[in-house]
C-alpha positions as CSV (number, residue, x, y, z in Angstrom):
1,X,-29.5,29.0,-39.1
2,X,-29.8,32.4,-40.6
3,X,-32.9,34.9,-40.7
4,X,-36.3,34.3,-39.9
5,X,-37.1,34.3,-43.7
6,X,-34.3,31.6,-44.3
7,X,-35.7,29.5,-41.7
8,X,-39.0,29.6,-43.1
9,X,-37.9,28.7,-46.5
10,X,-35.7,25.8,-45.2
11,X,-38.6,24.2,-43.4
12,X,-41.0,24.8,-46.1
13,X,-38.7,22.9,-48.2
14,X,-38.9,20.0,-46.1
15,X,-42.7,20.3,-45.8
16,X,-42.9,20.6,-49.5
17,X,-40.9,17.3,-50.3
18,X,-44.4,15.8,-49.8
19,X,-46.4,13.2,-48.2
20,X,-45.2,10.8,-45.5
21,X,-46.8,8.4,-43.4
22,X,-44.2,8.3,-41.1
23,X,-41.1,10.9,-41.2
24,X,-39.1,8.8,-38.4
25,X,-39.1,5.9,-40.7
26,X,-38.7,7.5,-44.1
27,X,-37.0,10.6,-43.4
28,X,-35.2,10.6,-40.2
29,X,-33.1,13.8,-40.4
30,X,-36.0,15.9,-41.2
31,X,-37.7,14.4,-38.1
32,X,-34.9,15.2,-35.8
33,X,-34.6,19.0,-37.2
34,X,-38.4,19.3,-37.1
35,X,-38.4,17.7,-33.4
36,X,-35.9,20.2,-32.4
37,X,-37.5,23.2,-34.1
38,X,-40.9,22.1,-32.4
39,X,-39.3,22.7,-28.8
40,X,-39.7,26.5,-29.8
41,X,-43.4,26.1,-30.2
42,X,-45.3,28.4,-27.9
43,X,-47.1,25.3,-26.3
44,X,-43.9,23.3,-25.6
45,X,-43.5,20.9,-23.9
46,X,-47.1,19.8,-23.9
47,X,-47.5,20.1,-27.3
48,X,-44.6,17.4,-28.1
49,X,-45.7,15.3,-25.0
50,X,-45.8,11.6,-26.3
51,X,-44.8,12.4,-29.8
52,X,-43.4,9.2,-31.3
53,X,-43.5,10.0,-35.0
54,X,-44.7,12.6,-37.4
55,X,-46.5,12.5,-40.6
56,X,-46.9,14.9,-43.6
57,X,-50.5,15.2,-44.9
58,X,-52.9,17.6,-47.3
59,X,-53.5,20.8,-45.5
60,X,-57.3,20.3,-44.2
61,X,-58.2,23.8,-44.9
62,X,-56.4,24.0,-48.6
63,X,-55.5,20.7,-50.2
64,X,-53.1,22.7,-52.4
65,X,-50.8,22.7,-49.3
66,X,-49.1,20.3,-46.9
67,X,-49.1,20.1,-43.0
68,X,-47.2,18.5,-40.4
69,X,-48.9,16.2,-37.8
70,X,-47.7,14.7,-34.6
71,X,-48.3,11.3,-33.9
72,X,-48.6,10.5,-30.3
73,X,-48.0,7.4,-28.1
74,X,-51.9,7.4,-27.2
75,X,-53.1,7.3,-30.9
76,X,-54.0,11.0,-31.4
77,X,-52.8,13.1,-34.0
78,X,-52.2,17.0,-33.9
79,X,-51.5,19.4,-36.5
80,X,-48.4,21.8,-35.7
81,X,-47.2,25.0,-37.3
82,X,-43.5,25.4,-38.3
83,X,-44.1,28.8,-38.8
84,X,-45.1,29.5,-35.2
85,X,-41.9,28.0,-34.0
86,X,-40.0,30.2,-36.0
87,X,-41.7,33.4,-35.0
88,X,-40.6,33.4,-31.1
89,X,-41.8,36.9,-30.5
90,X,-43.8,37.1,-27.3
91,X,-47.2,39.0,-28.3
92,X,-48.1,41.3,-25.9
93,X,-51.5,41.6,-24.4
94,X,-52.5,45.0,-26.5
95,X,-50.7,43.8,-29.3
96,X,-53.0,40.5,-29.6
97,X,-56.0,42.9,-28.9
98,X,-55.2,45.1,-31.7
99,X,-54.8,42.0,-34.0
100,X,-58.6,40.8,-32.8
101,X,-60.0,44.2,-33.2
102,X,-58.8,44.5,-36.5
103,X,-60.5,41.6,-38.0
104,X,-63.7,41.9,-35.7
105,X,-65.9,42.8,-38.8
106,X,-65.0,39.4,-40.4
107,X,-66.1,37.5,-36.9
108,X,-69.4,39.9,-36.9
109,X,-69.9,39.0,-40.4
110,X,-69.5,35.1,-39.8
111,X,-71.8,35.5,-36.7
112,X,-74.5,37.0,-38.4
113,X,-74.6,34.1,-41.0
114,X,-73.5,31.2,-39.1
115,X,-76.1,28.6,-37.6
116,X,-76.5,29.6,-33.8
117,X,-75.6,26.2,-32.6
118,X,-72.5,24.6,-31.1
119,X,-70.6,22.5,-33.5
120,X,-69.7,20.2,-31.0
121,X,-72.6,19.7,-28.3
122,X,-75.3,21.4,-30.6
123,X,-76.3,23.8,-27.5
124,X,-77.8,27.3,-29.0
125,X,-76.8,29.3,-25.8
126,X,-73.9,31.7,-25.5
127,X,-72.4,30.9,-28.9
128,X,-69.0,32.1,-29.5
129,X,-67.1,32.4,-32.8
130,X,-64.0,30.0,-32.6
131,X,-61.0,29.8,-34.9
132,X,-60.5,26.0,-36.2
133,X,-56.9,26.7,-36.0
134,X,-56.4,28.6,-33.3
135,X,-55.9,32.5,-33.6
136,X,-52.7,32.7,-31.6
137,X,-51.4,30.3,-34.3
138,X,-52.7,32.3,-37.1
139,X,-50.9,35.3,-35.6
140,X,-47.5,33.5,-35.1
141,X,-47.9,32.3,-38.8
142,X,-48.6,35.8,-40.1
143,X,-45.6,37.6,-38.1
144,X,-43.0,35.1,-39.8
145,X,-43.6,37.3,-42.8
146,X,-42.4,40.4,-41.2
147,X,-39.2,41.7,-40.0
148,X,-39.3,42.4,-36.3
149,X,-38.8,46.0,-36.9
150,X,-42.0,46.2,-39.0
151,X,-44.2,44.8,-36.4
152,X,-46.2,47.7,-34.3
153,X,-45.4,47.9,-30.7
154,X,-47.4,51.3,-29.6
155,X,-51.4,51.3,-30.1
156,X,-54.2,53.5,-30.0
157,X,-57.5,53.1,-28.0
158,X,-60.6,52.0,-29.3
159,X,-64.0,53.1,-28.2
160,X,-63.9,50.4,-25.5
161,X,-60.4,51.3,-24.6
162,X,-59.1,48.1,-26.1
163,X,-56.0,48.4,-28.2
164,X,-56.2,49.4,-32.0
165,X,-53.6,49.8,-34.7
166,X,-52.3,53.3,-35.2
167,X,-53.1,55.0,-38.6
168,X,-49.5,54.7,-39.3
169,X,-49.5,51.1,-39.2
170,X,-52.4,51.0,-41.5
171,X,-50.5,48.9,-44.2
172,X,-49.7,46.1,-41.3
173,X,-53.4,46.1,-40.3
174,X,-54.7,45.7,-43.7
175,X,-52.2,42.8,-44.6
176,X,-53.5,41.1,-41.5
177,X,-57.1,41.6,-42.4
178,X,-56.3,40.2,-45.8
179,X,-54.4,37.4,-44.3
180,X,-56.8,36.6,-41.7
181,X,-59.7,36.5,-44.1
182,X,-57.9,34.2,-46.7
183,X,-56.4,31.8,-43.9
184,X,-58.8,31.5,-41.1
185,X,-61.6,29.1,-40.9
186,X,-64.4,29.9,-38.2
187,X,-67.2,27.9,-36.5
188,X,-69.9,28.2,-33.9
189,X,-69.2,27.0,-30.6
190,X,-70.9,27.3,-27.1
191,X,-68.8,28.9,-24.3
192,X,-68.2,25.6,-22.5
193,X,-66.9,23.9,-25.6
194,X,-64.7,26.9,-26.8
195,X,-63.0,27.2,-23.3
196,X,-62.3,23.6,-22.8
197,X,-60.3,23.6,-26.2
198,X,-56.7,22.2,-25.7
199,X,-55.0,23.3,-28.8
């Protein structure tokens, strides 16, 4: 279907047609094209298991935007990122570590000011900071903004021997830092609830 940028524009236009309670009934061609795209999701096939329809709602984090929601045969509803399906780059361990290390100050700031209690079970022990919209999906979405050749592939070692971005990739890391600050929504979860998340 053309370049990554053209694909993003194409599916963004489908999303921006506006609210729909049933894409299957109201816009069948859009539904079929999206279901094909979603087979490229990093959590496929489990992400599409039991899907019977799809709807478009206002984005939960920013009501100016829309989001796709999958409707499943057990009555559950899950959001899904079309951008994540267009960016099929396999992120390696060092790359993800560098992305996490880059935004560590934001996580630490949130941890300092957040209530030290799990949002789900109210436990106050071993609190982790969790991304409501999962970190790996934020990374996928972010990477659709870049040509593959502009994404760093080699890294320096930080103080704990974990990968960090090289100085020559400062523009990329600064852009990611700002993107995360704008798009990430964080919450406190205990280790048990955090590790039991399915998506």
